[in-house]
C-alpha positions, 0 to 999 in steps of 0.5 A: 394115460387114463384116469380113475376116481377113487371115492365118490365125487362129492355133491358140491356143484352149486354149493358155496366154497367157504375155504381152501387149504393146500398141503405143499411139499418143500425140499430145502427152499424149493416147493417141489409139490405145490398141491400135494393135497387140496382141502375145500370147505363147501357149505360147512363140510370138508372135502379132500382132493388128491392124486396118485399116479392115474387116480383122483382121490376124493374124501369127505369129512377130512379137514386140514390139519397142520403137518408135523415135520421132523426136519427142514430138508423135506417138509409139508406146509399148510397153506391157507388160501381162504381169501382167494378171490373168485373161489372162496365165497363163490359157487362151484359151477362144474368139475371136469376131469382130463388126462393126457400121456403125462398127467391127470387133472381136475378143473373146478369152475366157479360162478365168478368165472375163475377156475382152479386146475389141479394137474398131477404129473404121474412120472415126476409125482407132483401136483400143480395148481393153476387158475 
C-alpha cells in the first residue's frame, strides 16, 4: 500500500500547538474509530488531518464542531485533548509519513520528545492514535 496527500501540508513545523480535538466514532459502548478526524490549532489557526484508504487529507481553516447524531447505536463524539501534556503548548518539530501493506500513518513529533502517530487501517477503515 502506498499513500498520497490530498491538500497541502500546512506550514506548522516550528509552530506552537495550542489545541487538539478528535472526532471518534462509537457503535454502542465501543469506540470503533478512535481518530476519525484530528483537529490541531497551531498559533491560532485550525488544521484538520484525516484519512481515507491510502489518502492523507490536510485541510486548513476547518475548526472542530460538535457532531449532531440521530441515535445511540452509531454516533460521532468530539473529544477535547487540549490539555494533553507533551503536545499542547509544545512546538511541532517534524511530520513524517509512512505506509505498509495494511496502513498509512502520519507521525507528528513535538519538542517535548512526545509524538502522536495517527495510523489508518485501510482494510477495516478506522484510524488509531498512539503516543
